[in-house]
Kinemage of the C-alpha trace (Angstrom):
@kinemage 1
@onewidth
@group {chain A} dominant
@subgroup {mainchain}
@vectorlist {calphas} color= white
{ca met a 1} P 79.311 10.204 3.443
{ca ala a 2} L 76.664 10.721 5.824
{ca gly a 3} L 74.360 8.037 6.120
{ca gly a 4} L 74.039 4.531 3.777
{ca gly a 5} L 71.824 4.404 1.711
{ca arg a 6} L 69.845 5.913 -0.690
{ca gln a 7} L 66.801 9.107 0.278
{ca tyr a 8} L 63.526 9.323 -1.260
{ca pro a 9} L 62.204 12.598 -1.245
{ca leu a 10} L 58.336 13.043 0.014
{ca lys a 11} L 56.134 12.803 -3.137
{ca thr a 12} L 53.043 14.826 -3.469
{ca thr a 13} L 50.510 14.728 -5.995
{ca thr a 14} L 48.309 17.917 -7.659
{ca arg a 15} L 45.125 16.933 -8.122
{ca ser a 16} L 43.104 18.870 -11.234
{ca pro a 17} L 39.508 20.617 -9.715
{ca ile a 18} L 37.495 19.226 -12.599
{ca phe a 19} L 38.589 15.752 -10.632
{ca ile a 20} L 37.568 16.999 -7.167
{ca phe a 21} L 34.053 17.765 -8.803
{ca thr a 22} L 33.588 14.709 -10.639
{ca leu a 23} L 34.520 12.674 -7.382
{ca ala a 24} L 31.805 15.006 -4.889
{ca phe a 25} L 29.547 14.192 -7.716
{ca leu a 26} L 29.826 10.874 -7.572
{ca ala a 27} L 29.484 10.768 -3.380
{ca leu a 28} L 26.241 12.714 -3.853
{ca phe a 29} L 24.572 10.748 -6.451
{ca leu a 30} L 25.685 6.870 -4.515
{ca leu a 31} L 24.246 8.495 -1.619
{ca tyr a 32} L 20.681 9.780 -3.624
{ca phe a 33} L 20.193 6.069 -5.510
{ca ile a 34} L 20.900 4.364 -1.274
{ca phe a 35} L 18.165 6.445 -0.323
{ca ser a 36} L 15.864 6.267 -3.118
{ca ser a 37} L 16.450 2.523 -3.291
{ca his a 38} L 15.123 1.727 0.318
{ca ser a 39} L 12.579 4.074 0.248
{ca ser a 40} L 11.148 2.100 -2.661
{ca gln a 41} L 11.428 -1.389 -1.409
{ca pro a 42} L 7.961 -3.633 -2.004
{ca pro a 43} L 5.505 -2.059 0.858
{ca val a 44} L 4.334 -4.148 4.051
{ca pro a 45} L 0.920 -4.494 4.227
{ca leu a 46} L -0.922 -1.851 6.113
{ca thr a 47} L -1.636 -3.645 9.448
{ca ile a 48} L -1.373 -2.443 12.664
{ca his a 49} L -1.341 -5.085 15.616
{ca pro a 50} L -1.946 -3.872 19.448
{ca ser a 51} L 1.238 -4.391 20.669
{ca gln a 52} L 3.118 -2.591 17.582
{ca asn a 53} L 3.676 1.777 17.430
{ca pro a 54} L 0.621 2.522 15.501
{ca thr a 55} L 2.304 5.564 14.427
{ca thr a 56} L 5.234 4.239 12.253
{ca phe a 57} L 4.045 2.058 9.171
{ca asn a 58} L 5.048 2.303 5.679
{ca leu a 59} L 3.088 3.308 3.095
{ca pro a 60} L 1.223 1.410 0.086
{ca lys a 61} L 3.122 1.685 -3.344
{ca ala a 62} L 1.178 3.749 -4.932
{ca asp a 63} L 0.771 7.249 -6.499
{ca tyr a 64} L 0.234 9.975 -3.967
{ca ser a 65} L 0.890 13.049 -6.488
{ca phe a 66} L -1.644 14.808 -8.019
{ca val a 67} L 0.551 16.149 -10.686
{ca val a 68} L 2.336 12.216 -11.418
{ca ser a 69} L -1.025 10.026 -10.992
{ca leu a 70} L -2.228 12.722 -13.663
{ca glu a 71} L 0.478 12.128 -16.182
{ca lys a 72} L 0.380 8.395 -16.128
{ca phe a 73} L -3.860 8.690 -16.628
{ca leu a 74} L -3.619 10.943 -19.644
{ca thr a 75} L -1.103 8.635 -20.975
{ca thr a 76} L -2.622 5.698 -20.643
{ca lys a 77} L -6.539 6.476 -20.963
{ca ser a 78} L -8.061 7.725 -23.806
{ca pro a 79} L -11.553 8.927 -23.288
{ca pro a 80} L -14.497 6.663 -24.435
{ca pro a 81} L -16.514 7.051 -27.667
{ca pro a 82} L -19.398 9.708 -27.193
{ca glu a 83} L -22.852 7.650 -25.916
{ca pro a 84} L -26.119 8.541 -27.809
{ca asp a 85} L -27.888 11.312 -25.801
{ca asp a 86} L -31.332 9.940 -27.289
{ca thr a 87} L -32.408 9.252 -23.533
{ca asp a 88} L -36.287 9.098 -23.901
{ca leu a 89} L -39.487 7.926 -21.403
{ca gln a 90} L -39.272 4.489 -22.886
{ca asp a 91} L -35.791 4.277 -21.719
{ca val a 92} L -36.638 5.326 -18.040
{ca ser a 93} L -39.569 3.241 -17.785
{ca asn a 94} L -36.697 0.284 -19.375
{ca leu a 95} L -34.553 1.060 -16.706
{ca asp a 96} L -36.882 1.183 -13.938
{ca asp a 97} L -37.860 -2.228 -14.679
{ca ser a 98} L -34.874 -3.323 -14.799
{ca val a 99} L -33.881 -1.813 -11.408
{ca trp a 100} L -37.593 -3.427 -10.032
{ca ile a 101} L -36.300 -6.513 -11.315
{ca ala a 102} L -33.312 -6.430 -9.711
{ca glu a 103} L -34.555 -5.555 -5.975
{ca thr a 104} L -37.040 -8.106 -6.301
{ca arg a 105} L -34.421 -10.991 -7.123
{ca arg a 106} L -32.195 -9.793 -4.549
{ca leu a 107} L -34.932 -9.599 -1.846
{ca tyr a 108} L -36.643 -13.301 -2.669
{ca asp a 109} L -33.606 -15.163 -4.068
{ca his a 110} L -30.620 -13.963 -2.071
{ca pro a 111} L -31.547 -12.005 0.625
{ca ser a 112} L -28.231 -11.028 2.506
{ca pro a 113} L -29.269 -9.320 5.506
{ca pro a 114} L -26.273 -6.873 6.712
{ca pro a 115} L -25.262 -7.767 10.524
{ca pro a 116} L -28.026 -7.698 13.450
{ca leu a 117} L -28.525 -5.013 14.724
{ca arg a 118} L -27.927 -5.014 18.438
{ca val a 119} L -31.003 -3.544 20.232
{ca tyr a 120} L -31.818 -3.015 24.224
{ca val a 121} L -34.994 -2.981 25.378
{ca tyr a 122} L -35.712 -1.490 28.537
{ca gln a 123} L -37.240 -3.028 31.526
{ca met a 124} L -39.983 -1.159 32.117
{ca pro a 125} L -42.328 -1.264 35.346
{ca ser a 126} L -45.336 -3.399 34.777
{ca arg a 127} L -47.721 -0.867 34.776
{ca phe a 128} L -46.221 1.030 30.988
{ca thr a 129} L -46.286 -2.824 30.420
{ca tyr a 130} L -47.746 -6.145 31.525
{ca asp a 131} L -50.431 -4.555 33.574
{ca leu a 132} L -51.549 -2.930 30.427
{ca leu a 133} L -51.580 -5.877 28.216
{ca trp a 134} L -54.051 -7.775 31.086
{ca leu a 135} L -56.418 -4.924 31.111
{ca phe a 136} L -56.965 -5.359 26.877
{ca arg a 137} L -57.035 -9.055 27.337
{ca asn a 138} L -59.971 -9.194 30.246
{ca thr a 139} L -62.032 -6.253 28.393
{ca tyr a 140} L -61.271 -7.051 24.470
{ca arg a 141} L -64.942 -8.843 24.454
{ca asp a 142} L -66.967 -6.080 25.616
{ca thr a 143} L -67.966 -4.422 22.348
{ca ser a 144} L -69.842 -1.837 23.779
{ca asn a 145} L -67.019 0.550 24.452
{ca leu a 146} L -66.800 2.413 20.963
{ca thr a 147} L -65.065 6.098 20.099
{ca ser a 148} L -67.306 8.879 19.467
{ca asn a 149} L -67.725 7.650 15.770
{ca gly a 150} L -68.719 4.364 16.861
{ca ser a 151} L -65.419 2.509 16.111
{ca pro a 152} L -64.945 -0.565 18.568
{ca val a 153} L -62.128 0.809 20.709
{ca his a 154} L -60.658 -2.840 20.947
{ca arg a 155} L -60.515 -3.089 17.381
{ca leu a 156} L -58.879 0.134 17.067
{ca ile a 157} L -56.043 -1.306 19.621
{ca glu a 158} L -55.548 -4.460 17.612
{ca gln a 159} L -55.258 -2.291 14.273
{ca his a 160} L -52.498 -0.351 15.764
{ca ser a 161} L -50.918 -2.984 17.722
{ca ile a 162} L -47.334 -3.153 16.393
{ca asp a 163} L -45.820 -2.146 19.898
{ca tyr a 164} L -46.800 -5.425 21.479
{ca trp a 165} L -45.666 -7.156 17.631
{ca leu a 166} L -42.343 -5.825 17.530
{ca trp a 167} L -41.701 -6.391 21.493
{ca ala a 168} L -42.849 -9.965 21.965
{ca asp a 169} L -40.527 -10.991 19.142
{ca leu a 170} L -37.399 -8.929 20.697
{ca ile a 171} L -38.192 -10.755 24.170
{ca ala a 172} L -38.569 -13.974 22.671
{ca pro a 173} L -35.503 -16.829 23.630
{ca gln a 174} L -33.674 -16.669 21.170
{ca ser a 175} L -33.707 -19.982 20.067
{ca glu a 176} L -37.677 -19.115 18.751
{ca arg a 177} L -36.686 -16.575 17.014
{ca leu a 178} L -36.506 -16.112 12.863
{ca leu a 179} L -35.541 -13.158 12.698
{ca arg a 180} L -31.782 -13.615 14.491
{ca asn a 181} L -29.717 -12.493 11.547
{ca val a 182} L -32.163 -9.210 11.507
{ca val a 183} L -32.306 -8.506 15.082
{ca val a 184} L -30.835 -9.179 18.046
{ca arg a 185} L -31.523 -8.629 22.020
{ca val a 186} L -28.637 -7.651 24.063
{ca his a 187} L -28.317 -6.980 27.589
{ca arg a 188} L -25.679 -4.235 28.045
{ca gln a 189} L -26.649 -0.999 27.287
{ca glu a 190} L -22.739 -0.281 25.613
{ca glu a 191} L -23.501 -3.113 22.985
{ca ala a 192} L -26.483 -1.292 21.802
{ca asp a 193} L -26.708 0.533 18.657
{ca leu a 194} L -30.646 1.072 19.161
{ca phe a 195} L -32.954 0.836 22.392
{ca tyr a 196} L -36.199 -0.203 22.121
{ca ile a 197} L -39.427 1.730 24.934
{ca pro a 198} L -41.563 -1.065 25.370
{ca phe a 199} L -45.045 1.215 26.471
{ca phe a 200} L -48.620 0.350 25.123
{ca thr a 201} L -49.480 3.948 24.858
{ca thr a 202} L -52.284 3.612 22.124
{ca ile a 203} L -53.931 0.344 25.183
{ca ser a 204} L -53.763 3.256 27.462
{ca phe a 205} L -54.847 6.285 25.886
{ca phe a 206} L -58.486 4.051 24.986
{ca leu a 207} L -58.597 2.041 28.255
{ca leu a 208} L -57.506 4.320 30.527
{ca glu a 209} L -59.205 7.017 32.300
{ca lys a 210} L -58.424 10.613 30.549
{ca gln a 211} L -56.423 12.087 33.444
{ca his a 212} L -55.043 8.252 34.699
{ca cys a 213} L -53.799 8.053 31.122
{ca lys a 214} L -51.677 11.487 30.716
{ca ala a 215} L -50.775 11.115 34.208
{ca leu a 216} L -49.365 7.702 33.130
{ca tyr a 217} L -47.796 9.616 29.969
{ca arg a 218} L -46.078 11.791 32.443
{ca glu a 219} L -44.739 9.131 34.560
{ca ala a 220} L -43.203 7.237 31.842
{ca leu a 221} L -41.501 10.282 29.746
{ca lys a 222} L -39.522 10.962 33.187
{ca trp a 223} L -38.587 7.114 33.603
{ca val a 224} L -36.866 7.094 30.220
{ca thr a 225} L -35.543 10.408 30.112
{ca asp a 226} L -33.865 10.060 32.903
{ca gln a 227} L -32.456 6.789 31.789
{ca pro a 228} L -28.409 7.197 30.972
{ca ala a 229} L -29.002 5.870 27.391
{ca trp a 230} L -31.791 8.903 26.779
{ca lys a 231} L -29.359 11.579 28.325
{ca arg a 232} L -26.623 10.785 26.446
{ca ser a 233} L -28.350 10.745 22.717
{ca glu a 234} L -31.111 13.068 23.876
{ca gly a 235} L -33.120 10.642 22.291
{ca arg a 236} L -31.959 9.751 18.852
{ca asp a 237} L -31.516 5.791 19.437
{ca his a 238} L -34.267 5.410 21.083
{ca ile a 239} L -37.242 3.650 19.659
{ca leu a 240} L -40.847 4.846 20.645
{ca pro a 241} L -44.322 3.460 19.310
{ca val a 242} L -46.723 6.055 18.734
{ca his a 243} L -48.788 3.906 16.076
{ca his a 244} L -52.063 5.985 16.938
{ca pro a 245} L -52.407 9.585 15.892
{ca trp a 246} L -53.754 10.345 19.536
{ca ser a 247} L -51.177 8.116 21.411
{ca phe a 248} L -48.827 10.080 23.528
{ca lys a 249} L -50.100 13.136 22.363
{ca ser a 250} L -49.721 15.134 25.729
{ca val a 251} L -45.756 14.637 26.039
{ca arg a 252} L -44.880 13.105 22.920
{ca arg a 253} L -42.832 16.509 21.725
{ca tyr a 254} L -40.414 15.702 25.005
{ca met a 255} L -39.438 13.112 22.967
{ca lys a 256} L -39.249 14.367 19.323
{ca asn a 257} L -35.925 12.841 18.933
{ca ala a 258} L -36.455 9.686 19.077
{ca ile a 259} L -37.516 7.413 15.912
{ca trp a 260} L -41.545 7.165 16.311
{ca leu a 261} L -43.350 3.916 14.408
{ca leu a 262} L -45.948 6.165 12.770
{ca pro a 263} L -49.178 4.792 10.552
{ca asp a 264} L -48.570 7.535 8.097
{ca met a 265} L -46.902 11.504 8.459
{ca asp a 266} L -50.317 14.188 8.112
{ca ser a 267} L -49.035 17.747 7.178
{ca thr a 268} L -52.374 19.160 8.222
{ca gly a 269} L -50.682 19.820 11.687
{ca asn a 270} L -54.186 17.981 13.490
{ca trp a 271} L -51.598 14.968 14.757
{ca tyr a 272} L -48.305 15.802 14.259
{ca lys a 273} L -47.139 19.114 14.896
{ca pro a 274} L -43.844 21.040 12.480
{ca gly a 275} L -40.634 19.069 13.384
{ca gln a 276} L -42.289 16.221 15.374
{ca val a 277} L -42.239 13.154 12.895
{ca tyr a 278} L -40.315 13.639 9.032
{ca leu a 279} L -39.132 10.342 6.932
{ca glu a 280} L -35.276 10.832 7.786
{ca lys a 281} L -35.698 10.240 11.025
{ca asp a 282} L -39.119 8.137 11.848
{ca leu a 283} L -40.829 4.604 10.206
{ca ile a 284} L -43.710 4.126 8.654
{ca leu a 285} L -45.416 0.962 9.658
{ca pro a 286} L -48.455 -1.049 8.215
{ca tyr a 287} L -51.889 -1.205 10.244
{ca val a 288} L -52.490 -4.691 11.386
{ca pro a 289} L -55.276 -5.982 8.850
{ca asn a 290} L -58.750 -6.602 9.762
{ca val a 291} L -59.724 -9.348 7.315
{ca asp a 292} L -58.230 -12.412 7.262
{ca phe a 293} L -55.138 -13.340 4.740
{ca cys a 294} L -56.371 -14.480 1.527
{ca asp a 295} L -53.918 -17.124 0.796
{ca ser a 296} L -52.537 -18.791 -2.452
{ca lys a 297} L -55.500 -21.152 -2.434
{ca cys a 298} L -57.907 -18.512 -1.685
{ca phe a 299} L -56.548 -15.923 -4.255
{ca ser a 300} L -57.161 -18.731 -6.766
{ca glu a 301} L -60.354 -19.790 -5.614
{ca thr a 302} L -61.483 -16.189 -5.814
{ca gln a 303} L -59.728 -15.265 -9.346
{ca ser a 304} L -62.723 -16.244 -11.541
{ca lys a 305} L -65.196 -14.632 -8.335
{ca arg a 306} L -63.924 -11.165 -8.885
{ca thr a 307} L -66.909 -9.574 -11.140
{ca thr a 308} L -67.356 -6.341 -9.093
{ca leu a 309} L -65.100 -3.496 -10.984
{ca leu a 310} L -64.394 -0.926 -7.443
{ca phe a 311} L -65.587 -1.728 -4.182
{ca phe a 312} L -65.748 0.382 -0.858
{ca arg a 313} L -66.757 -0.150 2.392
{ca gly a 314} L -65.899 2.079 5.326
{ca arg a 315} L -67.206 5.610 6.496
{ca leu a 316} L -67.984 7.719 4.151
{ca lys a 317} L -68.086 10.501 6.193
{ca arg a 318} L -64.686 12.012 7.347
{ca asn a 319} L -62.484 14.768 8.624
{ca ala a 320} L -59.444 16.890 7.187
{ca gly a 321} L -58.406 15.299 4.346
{ca gly a 322} L -61.069 12.822 4.568
{ca lys a 323} L -63.664 14.551 2.973
{ca ile a 324} L -62.686 14.043 -0.103
{ca arg a 325} L -64.647 10.291 0.778
{ca ala a 326} L -68.420 12.280 0.232
{ca lys a 327} L -66.745 13.349 -2.761
{ca leu a 328} L -66.056 10.185 -4.167
{ca val a 329} L -68.989 8.590 -3.081
{ca thr a 330} L -71.191 11.419 -5.203
{ca glu a 331} L -68.781 11.124 -8.332
{ca leu a 332} L -69.031 6.965 -8.035
{ca ser a 333} L -72.108 5.837 -6.463
{ca ser a 334} L -74.361 5.198 -9.559
{ca ala a 335} L -71.264 3.705 -12.024
{ca glu a 336} L -71.768 0.488 -13.123
{ca gly a 337} L -69.784 -2.884 -11.536
{ca val a 338} L -69.168 -0.594 -8.684
{ca val a 339} L -70.279 -0.806 -4.863
{ca ile a 340} L -69.804 1.762 -1.992
{ca glu a 341} L -71.178 0.981 1.530
{ca glu a 342} L -71.465 2.637 4.868
{ca gly a 343} L -69.283 0.723 6.907
{ca thr a 344} L -70.537 -1.153 10.043
{ca ala a 345} L -68.809 -2.388 13.182
{ca gly a 346} L -67.873 -5.843 15.152
{ca glu a 347} L -67.716 -9.004 12.746
{ca gly a 348} L -70.829 -8.794 10.406
{ca gly a 349} L -69.103 -5.546 9.261
{ca lys a 350} L -65.095 -7.751 8.994
{ca ala a 351} L -67.172 -10.522 7.197
{ca ala a 352} L -68.710 -8.076 4.804
{ca ala a 353} L -65.900 -5.920 3.744
{ca gln a 354} L -63.882 -9.066 3.154
{ca ser a 355} L -66.013 -10.619 1.783
{ca gly a 356} L -66.844 -7.858 -0.925
{ca met a 357} L -62.664 -7.394 -0.893
{ca arg a 358} L -62.776 -10.757 -2.024
{ca lys a 359} L -65.220 -10.260 -5.262
{ca ser a 360} L -63.661 -7.201 -6.336
{ca val a 361} L -60.599 -6.472 -8.429
{ca tyr a 362} L -60.305 -3.095 -7.437
{ca cys a 363} L -60.583 -1.846 -3.887
{ca leu a 364} L -61.091 2.285 -3.305
{ca ser a 365} L -58.295 3.846 -0.845
{ca pro a 366} L -59.019 7.104 -0.170
{ca ala a 367} L -57.688 9.788 2.710
{ca gly a 368} L -59.292 8.612 5.799
{ca asp a 369} L -58.959 11.010 8.997
{ca thr a 370} L -55.340 10.508 8.243
{ca pro a 371} L -53.833 10.529 4.834
{ca ser a 372} L -53.890 6.440 5.584
{ca ser a 373} L -56.467 4.007 6.614
{ca ala a 374} L -56.576 0.173 7.611
{ca arg a 375} L -58.539 -0.375 4.595
{ca leu a 376} L -55.127 -0.180 2.157
{ca phe a 377} L -53.597 -3.117 3.981
{ca asp a 378} L -57.021 -5.114 4.011
{ca ala a 379} L -57.454 -4.829 0.453
{ca ile a 380} L -53.549 -5.982 -0.316
{ca val a 381} L -54.140 -9.639 1.968
{ca ser a 382} L -57.443 -9.529 -0.001
{ca gly a 383} L -55.536 -9.862 -3.470
{ca cys a 384} L -57.769 -7.136 -4.205
{ca ile a 385} L -56.099 -4.016 -6.418
{ca pro a 386} L -55.770 -0.975 -4.142
{ca val a 387} L -56.890 2.541 -6.011
{ca ile a 388} L -55.622 4.662 -3.461
{ca val a 389} L -56.654 8.947 -3.758
{ca ser a 390} L -54.596 10.562 -0.733
{ca asp a 391} L -52.288 13.152 -2.149
{ca glu a 392} L -49.944 13.157 1.064
{ca leu a 393} L -49.565 9.447 1.449
{ca glu a 394} L -46.325 8.383 3.009
{ca leu a 395} L -46.700 4.401 2.308
{ca pro a 396} L -44.290 1.944 4.949
{ca phe a 397} L -41.040 -0.039 3.379
{ca glu a 398} L -41.291 1.973 0.501
{ca gly a 399} L -37.360 2.130 0.498
{ca ile a 400} L -37.845 -2.022 -0.094
{ca leu a 401} L -40.929 -2.168 -1.939
{ca asp a 402} L -42.149 -0.615 -5.011
{ca tyr a 403} L -46.117 0.022 -4.514
{ca arg a 404} L -46.580 0.763 -8.269
{ca lys a 405} L -46.126 -2.386 -8.921
{ca ile a 406} L -49.359 -3.495 -6.366
{ca ala a 407} L -51.377 -0.268 -6.073
{ca leu a 408} L -52.647 2.239 -8.843
{ca leu a 409} L -52.176 5.784 -7.154
{ca val a 410} L -54.595 8.311 -8.270
{ca ser a 411} L -54.373 12.173 -7.426
{ca ser a 412} L -57.688 13.509 -5.998
{ca ala a 413} L -57.909 16.421 -8.834
{ca asp a 414} L -58.178 13.280 -11.286
{ca ala a 415} L -60.591 10.764 -9.649
{ca leu a 416} L -62.663 13.309 -8.862
{ca gln a 417} L -63.472 14.217 -12.738
{ca pro a 418} L -66.518 13.070 -14.170
{ca gly a 419} L -66.116 9.895 -14.816
{ca trp a 420} L -62.393 9.902 -14.828
{ca leu a 421} L -61.348 7.329 -12.456
{ca ile a 422} L -63.608 4.501 -14.084
{ca ser a 423} L -62.691 4.844 -17.977
{ca phe a 424} L -59.265 5.062 -16.309
{ca leu a 425} L -59.390 1.400 -14.684
{ca arg a 426} L -61.495 0.267 -17.280
{ca ser a 427} L -58.606 0.691 -19.733
{ca ile a 428} L -56.562 -1.636 -18.187
{ca ser a 429} L -55.636 -4.120 -19.695
{ca pro a 430} L -56.514 -8.195 -18.431
{ca ser a 431} L -53.235 -9.181 -18.473
{ca gln a 432} L -51.669 -5.914 -16.761
{ca val a 433} L -54.425 -6.855 -14.088
{ca arg a 434} L -53.184 -10.554 -14.365
{ca glu a 435} L -49.289 -8.485 -13.263
{ca phe a 436} L -50.783 -6.545 -10.612
{ca gln a 437} L -52.570 -9.266 -8.732
{ca ser a 438} L -49.488 -11.773 -8.975
{ca asn a 439} L -46.983 -8.908 -7.184
{ca leu a 440} L -50.075 -8.321 -4.834
{ca ala a 441} L -49.805 -12.107 -4.111
{ca lys a 442} L -46.014 -11.917 -3.627
{ca tyr a 443} L -46.391 -8.565 -1.521
{ca ser a 444} L -48.917 -9.526 0.650
{ca arg a 445} L -46.685 -11.043 3.369
{ca his a 446} L -44.489 -8.196 3.949
{ca phe a 447} L -48.084 -6.768 5.550
{ca leu a 448} L -48.440 -9.586 8.309
{ca tyr a 449} L -47.196 -9.806 11.683
{ca ser a 450} L -47.118 -12.202 13.624
{ca his a 451} L -45.295 -14.620 16.396
{ca pro a 452} L -42.727 -16.067 16.027
{ca ala a 453} L -42.241 -12.597 13.658
{ca gln a 454} L -41.400 -14.925 9.915
{ca pro a 455} L -39.096 -14.036 7.751
{ca leu a 456} L -40.150 -10.939 5.291
{ca gly a 457} L -42.805 -10.485 7.719
{ca ala a 458} L -43.887 -6.602 8.665
{ca glu a 459} L -41.856 -7.010 11.776
{ca asp a 460} L -38.735 -7.969 9.250
{ca leu a 461} L -39.428 -5.270 6.750
{ca ala a 462} L -39.559 -2.598 9.581
{ca trp a 463} L -36.038 -3.870 11.212
{ca arg a 464} L -34.545 -3.332 7.794
{ca met a 465} L -35.871 0.308 7.116
{ca ile a 466} L -34.322 1.018 10.867
{ca ala a 467} L -31.303 0.160 10.048
{ca gly a 468} L -30.379 1.713 7.204
{ca lys a 469} L -30.836 4.963 9.542
{ca leu a 470} L -28.593 3.688 12.000
{ca val a 471} L -25.291 5.829 10.265
{ca asn a 472} L -27.839 9.150 10.220
{ca ile a 473} L -28.888 8.231 13.900
{ca lys a 474} L -24.915 8.013 14.787
{ca leu a 475} L -23.736 11.422 12.867
{ca his a 476} L -26.771 13.222 14.906
{ca ile a 477} L -25.544 11.583 17.914
{ca arg a 478} L -22.355 12.971 17.616
{ca arg a 479} L -22.655 16.001 16.411
{ca ser a 480} L -25.327 16.822 19.147
{ca gln a 481} L -22.337 15.924 21.371
{ca arg a 482} L -19.056 17.934 20.547
{ca val a 483} L -21.570 20.862 19.046
{ca val a 484} L -22.316 24.386 20.672
{ca lys a 485} L -25.314 24.342 21.911
{ca asp a 486} L -27.674 26.885 20.114
{ca ser a 487} L -25.115 27.501 17.743
{ca arg a 488} L -26.198 28.066 13.768
{ca ser a 489} L -24.707 24.600 13.084
{ca leu a 490} L -27.029 22.606 14.305
{ca cys a 491} L -28.574 20.479 11.493
{ca thr a 492} L -32.451 19.418 11.471
{ca cys a 493} L -33.884 17.393 8.901
{ca glu a 494} L -37.769 17.880 8.460
{ca cys a 495} L -36.997 17.573 4.469
{ca arg a 496} L -40.306 16.162 4.045
{ca arg a 497} L -42.863 17.315 1.633
{ca pro a 498} L -46.382 16.033 0.866
{ca asn a 499} L -46.324 13.326 -1.942
{ca ile a 500} L -47.746 14.085 -5.608
{ca thr a 501} L -49.561 11.003 -6.794
{ca met a 502} L -50.634 10.394 -10.430
{ca pro a 503} L -52.120 8.083 -12.170
{ca ser a 504} L -49.994 4.690 -12.793
{ca ser a 505} L -48.168 4.297 -16.141
{ca leu a 506} L -49.539 1.301 -17.704
{ca ala a 507} L -47.216 0.543 -20.828
């Protein structure tokens, strides 16, 4: 017998197709489970450090599919019950009052300004800055220097001296400034949000000989537009104080991209040409008041002495939109309780205006050669309720302040109707008058310039308004840097329409 042990033949096993299919299916399912469980682990917070590769990070856990998200939304949310659609004018008025109360509380009780604006102040040659200030200082007592209509030149310069007040605050030592949380000066251009041009355009206009002034304007234009920062933005982030309508007039069209600091926005074409000024770009600033500020002690003492219903003192005949003054004089001069006087220059005129305003409940503020006049701000700081008759007037700080709470805005058409204005003023109740006066006492500090500049003063509100423009300024700078010149996609923003004034709604 060959071999010595038992031989076991090789055993072969035959598996059924069903078993093989099941095994393959289980393997695929296992792979899918491993992959899906890995991808559904808790997400790592989306923080990228400089040392990490910024292209590799985990998405936060969320629904990224519209269908999935919609399914969850519809199965977990139910539509709210319909709200009654019975809104009326009283609802609108109540909401408007509530909004004003909330805004006022935020402004006065819990002021929380955004991070301070960073402003680079150009160090222009002294012929544009200090030399002009010295010229004013050495000649301001010369009261014989008058404009063609008899106004003292130096008083006009004071009314429009916003360029001095803003500049003096910006260049003051930081330790002495009270607006450090609103605006700071930076000394490196790459750190700046905005650039301030410290050229005293009003002083040069009124105190220099005409040809000398125009030559200085051209020099200033070249100096500024040669700066790299101007070339980079084409001036869009530059602040240009041109508060008198005549200042810088011969060359300012070449700087129309800049942020202009203005007294108003005349739409007649006499002062500003189409495309030069508009609210989205520029800023309205108040005149410097001609009269002394009526503080709380003065306000209390004058309350019982306000026996005049309506007061006006100023030039009775003006040009352009100011022609309404003569018509109002004809309509109002014989009315009981109304005092209308021709204005006079000098300290005597100032004293008469101040006395008249402090003895009056209402002060008439009609348009002048331009839609605005310093008289409006004289009335505010005197505690006299302004009656504004200027259909195209734009007002300073209107993104922050509600003028309907301190003034009556009356259309020219209504004001010129026989007997209408006086009847309207007499219809306002004593409680409503007291409310206007209380708001005036609160608002008046917003129209005072000072050094050092005060919180909630005119300079503070000016920078807050400019801060609100900053994102839009950067948008237009970046668009201008990448959009093809002369293409149809270039954007302008001249969306300014005349203001239509209406009598205040006094509930």
